[in-house]
N, C-alpha and C positions, 0 to 999 in steps of 0.2 A: 388376314393377308389377301391382297387382290392380285391375281395372276395376270401377267401380260400374255395374251393369247397370240398377238401378232405385232411385229415391228416392221415398219417400212421407213426407209430413208428417202424422203420425197425429193429434196434438193439439198445442197450443202447447208448443214446446220439446222435443217427443219425435218422433224421426224413425226411419224404417226405411230401411236400405240393403240391397240385394241385391248381393253381391260375387262376381265370378268367381274361384273358388278350387277347382278340381277335386280337387286332392289332399286338401284339408281336407274337402270334401263327401263324399268317398269313405269316410271313416272316422268322421265325426261321429256322436255319440250324445247322447241327452238328458242335460242337466246339465253338459256340457263348455263350454269357453270358448276364445276366440282372443286372441292378443296383436296389437295394431294399432300401427303407427307411420305417421303421415300422410306424412311426408317424412323425409329424412335428418337433419334437425335437430330433429325432433319427439321427444317422449317416448314410451316404450312404455307401453301401458295395456291392461288386460283388458276384454273384453266377452263376455257369455254368448251362446252360439249360440241364436238363436230358432227357426231352421228351416234345412233344407238340402234340396237337390235333387241327387241323385247323377247323374241323367241329364243335367241341365243343367250340372252342375258348379258350383253356386252355394251360397253361404251367406248366410242372412239374419240381420242384427243389428238390434237396436233400442236406441237410446241416448237419454239425456236431456242437454240442455245444462246443465252444472253449473259446470265450470271452464274454464280456458283451452283445453285440448286438445279437449274436446267441443264448445265453441263454434267452434273452428277446423274441426272435422270437419263441423259443420253447414253450413259455407259451401260444401262440395262438392256437386256435382250429378251426375246420370247422365251417364256418358261420362268423368268424371274418374277418376283412379286413385290408389290408396293404395300407399305404398312397401312396407310389410311387413304381412303378414296370416298369422300363424303359428298352427297348431293341427292337430287339436283337442287341447287341453290339459286337465288335470285328470281325475279319475276320474269316469266316467259315473255317473249316478244308478242305484241298484240297482232294476231293474225285475223284478217277480215277481208271481205271483198270490197276493195277500195276502187278498183278499176285498172289503172296502169301503175305498176310499182317498179321503181328503179332501185336495184340493189347494187351498192358500190362497195367493193372490197379492196383494201390496200394491203399489199404484202401477204403474209400468211393468214390474214383475216378471211381469206377465201374459205377457209375451213369453218369459220363462224357463220358466214353468210349462206353457205350451202343449205343447211336445213331450213333457214328462213325463206330463201328463194323457192325451195321445194314446197314448203307449206303455203306460201302465198299463191303459187301457181295452182296447187291442189284446191285452193279456195275459190278459184275462178278468175284470178287476176291475170292480166297480161304482164309478164315479168321480163324486163330488160336488165341484164346484169352487166356491170362494168368491173373488170378486175385489172389491177395494175401492180407492177413490181419495178424495182430499180433496173433490172436487166433480165434477159432471157433465162439465165441460169436459175432464177428464183421463181419461175412460173411453174405451178403445179395445179392439178385438178381442173385444168381447162376443159377437158372432155366432160368431166363430171358436172361442172357448173353449166355447161352448154346444154346438157340433157334436161336440166330442170328449169331452163330459161327459154323464153320465146325468141330472145335475141341476146347475143353475147358480144361485148366489145372488150378487146384486150389492149392494154397500153404498157409500154415500158419507158422509163425515164430517159434512157439513152438511145432508144430506137433500135435496139438489137433484136427485137421481135415485135411483130404486129405494128401497131400504131405508136409513133413516138409522141410522148407527152405525158401529162398528168391526168388522173382520172376526172378531174374537174372540167377538163376541156370537152370531152364527149357528154358529160353531164349537162353542161351549159347548152350545148347544141340541142340535146333532147328537150330541154326546157323551152328553148326558143323555137322549136319545131312546130309543125302543124298539130301533132298529137298531144293531147292533154296528159300531163303527168299528175297523178293523184297523191302519190306518197313516195318518199325517198328513204331508204335505209342505208346508212353509211357506217361502215365498220372498218377500222384499221388504226394506224398511228394517230395519236391525238391531233397532230397538226393537220393531217389529211381530213379528219372528221370536221375540224374547225372550218377549213376552207370549202368543204362540201356544203356545210351549213351556210356559209357566207354566200356561196353560189346560188343556193336555192331561195335564200331569204327574200330577194327582190321580187321573186315570182310567187311568193306566198304559198309555197308547197311545203307541207309539214315534213320535217326531216328528223328521223329518229337515229340517234347515235348510241353506241354501246361504250360505256365508260369503264370497261374491264381494265384498261391500262393503268388505272390509278389504284386498283384494289390490292390489298395486302392480306389482311386477316380473313376477309370474306364473311364475317358475321356481324359487323358493325361495332365491335368492341374496341378496335384499335383506333378508330377515328381517322385513319390515314386517307380514306377515300371520300372525305367530306368535300362536297362540291356545292356551289351556289347555282340553283336552277330557278329562274324567274324571281330572283331575290330571296329565295328560301333555301335554307341549308338542307341538303339531302346527303344520304350515304349511298354510294354507288352499289354496294353489295346487297343491301336490303331494300332500298327504295328503287333500285334499278336491276340490272345495269343499263337498261334502255331509258333515254331521256330525250326530250325535245331539244335538238341541237341549236335552235334559235334562242333558247332560254338559258343555255349553259354559259357561265362566266368562264371563258376559256383562259384568260390571263391568270385567274386564280388557280385553275386546274393545272396549268403548266408550272406554276410556282410550286404547287404541292408535289408534282412529279419529281422535281429536282431535289427534294428534301434529303433523300437517302443515297444520292449518287456517290458521294465520297465513301460512305460505309459499304455500299455494294462493290465499289472498286477495290477497297481494302480486303473485303472478304474473298473476292475472286483471286486477287494476287496471293493471298495467304494460302488458299486452296491449291493454286497452281504450284506454289513452292513446296507444299507438303506432299502433294500427290506425285510430282515429278513427271506428269503426263505431257507437259508442254516444253520439256527441256530439249 
C-alpha cells in the first residue's frame, strides 16, 4: 500500500497528492508517469509525475476529477493509502541545452510542464513558459512556474485573469519576435497540443507534445494509445509519451480518444447512482 502523505485541493476539481513511493522517487525523471490502482477492484490508470523528492521518498501527482476513478480518488485524504503505484514509466523528456525553450501548458498540465521547465532551465536554457486556463478559477502553480522560468505568460480564455486569449497567441508572437526559439514543449488537451504544433510548423521549430491523454493501460498491452507518428504506428505509453507534434496524425488520435466516451459516461452515471454522493 502507498500512503498519501499530503492532499491539497488546488482549484475546483483539481487535486494534489503527495504519495510515499521511495522506489519510484529514486528514478523519476521529467515527463514520466505512474500507473495507479486505488484498490484491488479498481481500474489501472496513468498519471504524469508532477514532482518528486528522493530524500523524502515521495512522488507528487496532480489530477482532475473527470470520470469514475478520478472522482473516487478525490474522496481519499492524507493518511489513506492506494493499492498500486507503479513507475516511473515512459521515456523521460529529452533535456539538453537547446538555447531558448518555450514551455506551453494548457489547463492542469502546468503540473506536467513544471519539472520539464525546471530541468530545461537547470541545463542552461532560457525558458519562457506560457500557461493557460479557461478562467481565473482554474489557475494554479503560477508562482511555482514563474520561479523556474525566465519569463511567464498567463492567459485565460475568457479574460477573467491576465491576458485574454489562447496560449497559441503569445506562442506565435514569440516565434515572430526578434529572439530565436529553439524548441517548444506543449502539454495539455489534445486539441491545444495540435494547434500549438500547427502554430510552430511554419517556423520550423521542433515541437514536442506529450500524448498522455490517450493512454489507458500504460504498458502497451491494451493498444488503446496507438498513434501514427511520421507514418509509423507508435504506442504512447512505451514509445513516448513525448513525440514530435509535427509528425502526429491528430485526426486519428482524436478518433481514438472518442472510442470509450459512451462506456465512460455509463460507468460514471452508474457510480453516481450507487454511491448517492451527487443526489
